[in-house]
C-alpha positions as CSV (number, residue, x, y, z in Angstrom):
1,M,0.0,0.0,0.0
2,K,1.1,3.6,-0.8
3,I,0.5,6.7,1.3
4,V,1.3,10.4,0.8
5,C,1.8,12.4,4.0
6,N,1.4,16.0,5.1
7,S,3.9,17.7,7.4
8,S,1.5,17.7,10.4
9,V,1.6,13.9,10.4
10,I,5.4,13.8,10.1
11,I,5.7,16.3,13.0
12,A,3.2,14.6,15.2
13,L,4.7,11.1,14.8
14,S,8.2,12.5,15.2
15,Y,7.1,14.2,18.5
16,I,5.9,10.9,19.9
17,V,8.9,9.1,18.5
18,R,6.8,6.9,16.2
19,L,7.6,8.1,12.7
20,E,8.6,4.5,11.8
21,L,5.0,3.5,12.0
22,L,4.5,4.9,8.5
23,W,6.9,2.5,6.8
24,E,5.9,-0.4,9.1
25,L,2.3,0.1,8.1
26,F,2.7,1.0,4.4
27,E,5.1,-0.4,1.7
28,E,5.6,3.0,0.1
29,V,5.6,6.4,1.9
30,Y,5.8,9.6,0.0
31,I,6.0,13.3,0.6
32,P,6.0,16.0,-2.0
33,R,8.7,18.7,-2.1
34,A,6.5,21.4,-0.4
35,I,6.2,19.1,2.7
36,Y,10.0,18.7,2.8
37,Y,10.3,22.5,2.6
38,E,7.7,23.0,5.4
39,A,9.3,20.4,7.8
40,C,13.0,20.7,6.9
41,I,13.7,24.1,5.5
42,K,11.1,26.4,7.1
43,G,11.1,24.1,10.1
44,Q,14.8,23.6,10.3
45,G,15.8,22.5,13.8
46,R,12.2,21.9,14.9
47,I,10.5,18.6,15.6
48,G,10.3,16.5,12.4
49,D,13.2,18.1,10.6
50,K,16.0,15.6,11.5
51,E,13.5,12.7,11.6
52,L,12.3,13.4,8.1
53,R,15.8,14.0,6.7
54,R,16.9,10.7,8.2
55,A,13.9,8.8,6.9
56,I,14.6,10.1,3.4
57,E,18.3,9.3,3.7
58,L,17.4,5.7,4.7
59,K,14.9,5.6,1.8
60,K,12.0,4.9,4.2
61,I,10.2,8.0,2.9
62,N,10.3,9.0,-0.8
63,L,10.6,12.6,-1.8
64,I,8.6,13.4,-5.0
65,E,7.8,16.2,-7.4
66,V,4.2,16.8,-8.3
67,K,3.6,17.1,-12.1
68,N,0.3,18.9,-12.2
69,E,1.2,22.3,-10.9
70,L,-2.0,23.8,-12.4
71,L,-4.1,21.5,-10.2
72,V,-1.9,22.4,-7.2
73,E,-2.4,26.1,-7.8
74,S,-6.2,25.6,-8.1
75,L,-6.3,23.9,-4.7
76,V,-4.1,26.5,-3.0
77,D,-6.5,28.9,-1.2
78,P,-8.3,27.5,0.7
79,L,-5.5,24.8,1.2
80,G,-1.9,25.5,1.9
81,K,0.8,24.7,-0.8
82,G,1.9,21.5,1.1
83,E,-1.6,20.2,1.6
84,A,-2.4,20.9,-2.1
85,E,0.7,19.0,-3.2
86,V,-0.1,16.1,-0.9
87,V,-3.6,15.7,-2.5
88,V,-2.2,16.1,-6.1
89,A,0.7,13.7,-5.4
90,S,-1.8,11.2,-4.1
91,L,-3.9,11.4,-7.3
92,E,-0.8,11.2,-9.5
93,L,0.6,8.2,-7.6
94,K,-2.8,6.5,-7.3
95,S,-1.9,6.1,-3.6
96,D,-4.2,4.1,-1.3
97,F,-4.4,6.9,1.2
98,V,-3.4,10.5,1.9
99,C,-2.5,11.3,5.4
100,L,-3.8,14.8,6.5
101,D,-5.0,16.1,9.8
102,D,-6.5,19.5,8.7
103,K,-10.3,19.2,8.4
104,L,-10.6,21.3,5.3
105,A,-7.8,19.5,3.5
106,R,-9.4,16.2,4.4
107,R,-12.7,17.3,3.0
108,K,-11.1,18.5,-0.2
109,A,-9.2,15.3,-0.7
110,R,-12.3,13.2,-0.2
111,S,-14.2,15.4,-2.7
112,L,-11.6,14.4,-5.2
113,G,-12.0,10.7,-4.4
114,V,-8.9,10.3,-2.3
115,K,-9.1,8.1,0.8
116,V,-7.9,9.9,4.0
117,K,-6.2,8.9,7.1
118,G,-4.9,11.1,9.9
119,T,-2.3,10.8,12.7
120,I,-4.8,9.3,15.1
121,S,-6.0,6.7,12.5
122,I,-2.3,5.8,11.9
123,L,-1.9,5.1,15.6
124,G,-5.2,3.1,15.6
125,L,-4.0,1.0,12.7
126,A,-0.7,0.4,14.5
127,L,-2.6,-0.7,17.5
128,K,-4.9,-3.0,15.4
129,R,-1.8,-4.6,13.8
130,K,-0.1,-4.9,17.2
131,L,2.8,-2.6,16.4
132,I,2.0,-0.7,19.6
133,S,0.2,-1.7,22.8
134,V,-2.9,-0.2,24.2
135,K,-0.8,1.5,26.8
136,E,1.5,3.0,24.1
137,F,-1.5,4.1,22.1
138,K,-3.0,5.9,25.1
139,E,0.4,7.5,26.0
140,S,0.8,8.7,22.4
141,I,-2.7,10.3,22.5
142,I,-1.9,12.1,25.8
143,K,1.5,13.3,24.4
144,L,-0.2,14.6,21.3
145,K,-2.8,16.5,23.3
146,D,-0.1,18.0,25.5
147,F,1.8,19.0,22.3
148,G,-1.3,21.0,21.2
149,F,-2.7,18.5,18.7
150,R,-6.4,18.9,18.4
151,F,-8.8,16.1,17.9
152,K,-12.2,14.9,19.0
153,D,-12.1,12.8,22.2
154,E,-14.1,10.0,20.7
């Protein structure tokens, strides 16, 4: 299975030291160039920067260029450049999922026929596949909440 990820997911999973769940759950993990820029250039020295650089270096996460810049530009405003590139990359790669946490970006992706997962559903899938324990799942949720990650309690 293939997944294309947004920077919020990379940052959140890096914060809880669980970025590896992406490649443990999916055979192919991709990020477009705008996400690399957000996490590693604009976000240099912050959470997610070194983790993403390392994952790319180890070929666990693949850095790609989107081809349809016109579609990207049509999605920018209301979406950010990174979110738009994630959605377009997902369409171009025919990925199984796109991983986005932003509500509007998720809605836009679904409207284009893209299946969506978020950070919490990645953790839920890891729990279901026994890659993490119930205790680790709960601890991760608490850490994310303390980090300022917003999600519905249910």
